[in-house]
N, C-alpha and C positions, 0 to 999 in steps of 0.2 A: 086255707088252698084249693087255688081255681081251679080244681082238675077241668071243665074248661079249656083253660087258658093250656092246658098241659097238652091236653089231644089234638089242640089247635093249632098246635105247634111241633110236635113230638115224630112230625116228617120232616121236620127242619134241624132238627139234634141226628135222624139216621143219613139225611144226606151227606151232615158235614163227621157225623161218625166217619163211614163210611171214604173220605175223601182224608182222612188224619190215619185211618190203618193203612188206608194206598199209600202214603206219603212214607209215614211208619214203618211201613216193612219195606218198601226200596230205598230206605234212609238207612236200614236194619243191615240188609245184605251187603250195602252199599260199603258199611262199616265193618264187613265184620270180613271183606273181602280186601281191605283198608288194612285194616291188623294183621290180619295172615301175610300178608308182604311183609308189611313195618318188624314185622315180630319174625319173620323169617331173616330179612336183612341183618336187625338184631341177633342174632343166633347165631349166624354163617359171621359174622363180623363184617361185611363188607367196608371196607375202607370208603371216608369220604360221603356216601350214601346214610352210614351207619350215623353222622354223625349231624344227618340235611333232618334227618327223622327225629333223630331227639329233639332238634331243635324244633320240630312240626309236633312234635306229643308236649312240650315244653310252650306254644304258643296254645294251642285246644284244650290244654285243661285248667288253664291261666286264664281264658277268655270267659268271660259269661256267653252262651248260646244267642244272647237278644244282642249283643255286638256283634258280633258275624255275619249273625242277619242284617242290619243296620250296613254293615260295608257292604254284604251284597247287592241289598233292594237301594240303597243309595249312596253309595261311597261309588260304585262298580260303571253305574252314568255317569260322575262326571270323567270316563275317560274313556264314553259310547261305547261297551260294556253293556247291556241292557238284559235282565233276565225277568222270566214270570217268579212272582210269587212262587208257583210251585217248584222252579227249579230251585229259586236259591233258599228255600227249607228244606229241598232233599241235600242240596250243597249242604248246607249248616249240617244237618242233620249226622250226613258221613263226614263231615269230617271230624266234630264232633264226636262221635262215638267209634270214629277209627281208632284215635288215643287210644280212648278206654279197652278196648275192645284188643289194640294190638297189648297191654299189658298182660289180658286176659290169657293171649299165648301166649304172652311170653314168660309167667308162669310157670305152664303149663307144660312147655316147651323145658323152659330149666327143669322139670319135676321128673322129668325120662334119665332113669339110669346111664351112663355112661359102657359103662360094660353089656347093656342092651344094643348099645348104638355100634360098640367092638365087635360085640360079639355075630349083628346083623354082617359085617362088615368080612368076619371072618369068615362065614359061612358061604361067601360070594357074594352074596346080596351089592346092584351098585349104590350106591348116595341117595339115588332119586327110589328106588326100592328101600333103601331103609329110611326113608324120611316119610314115603307113600305110607309101610304095612306095619312099622316098631313104632316111629320116633307120633305120627299125628293121632293116629288112633289114640294114644295113653294122654295124648296132651289136652286130647280135645274133653274129654274123659275127665278130666282133672279141674280143666278150664271150665265144667258146666254149669256149675255156683257160678263165678265173674261172667259166664254167657247170660244169665238167666238175672239176674243182680242192674246190669248194663242194659239189655233190655231192656227191663221194665223204666231205668231207668228215663230212659231214650224214648218210648214212650210220653209220658209225667212230662219228657220236656218239649213235646207238641204243642205244651198249650201256649208257649208263646209265640205261635205262628199268626198270629191274629195282629201280629207288631207291622206285618207282613203284607195287612189285606188280605190275608187266607181266608177262606169262607167255613172255618175250621170249629170245632167243639167250644172253643173257648171267643172265638168270632160271633158262633150265633147267640150264646148267654148274652154278650155286654148288648147285641142290638139289641135284644128283645127287653134288657132290665133297660137299658137305652129309651127303649120305644113306645115301653107299656109301664115302667118302674114295677116287674111282678118280678121282685129280684129271690124273693123264697122258691118261687115256681123254676125260673131260670138255672137258679144255683143247684136244686135240687135234682134238676134232669140234665145238668150237668155231671155231678158226681154219680151219678143212677148212669147215662153212659161212659162215661172212664171204665166203672166200676167191671159190666159188662165185658167191655175189649180185655183189659189188664187183668181178671181173676180165671177167667178159663187160662189163659198164658201163663202164670203164677200154677196155678192148678200142675200144664204139660210138662215146668218141667221143674216139679219136685217128684211126679207121677218119674224123668226120666232120671232125672238124681241120684233116688231110692233105687232103679234097676239097673245104674253104676255101680251102684256100693256093692250089691245081691251081685252081678258077675264081677267082684274086686278089686274094678275099676276106683281112683280118685282114695284110695284107702295112705 
């Protein structure tokens, strides 16, 4: 193991890690937004739009992220739409993540008892108030394990971003291996970098889930 090589190139992993985290954060926030909107439309069974969302979820979940990125980065320029590598990565991650987050929200929404919804309406709450104060808090708590799994899954999916010339962690690792043939060192730093990103997130979600169980949610 070449320690000097690791010391000389650790700054590249720090920069790539920061880029990976930033894109993953934006993509996951957009995924949550898309997922919430889609799940609410399905929950309230809005005609026509409901079918469109169903088609979107099938397309998103049944095509690899890599293919989606290729379409955005190489396909769209053929019709005059040029996107940067970062934009393709964010859009691709949000497109994929939105369908998974939608299913997580949907399972949480369906877990809320109809009796509670009717009780909220019977005491004078509007449908919006019932949604905000009765449905969503319980749905979010119930869906938390799925949110955690999807978040970690999406962060790991960022490893394919190097395919569209984005200088993320995988791009740096492959670049160093190609230049210096230091496969063990490059891959070890790659593994450590993903562990540094993912372990705290996993621990935080575990704490949140435990607190929610103690509070009586998600049972």
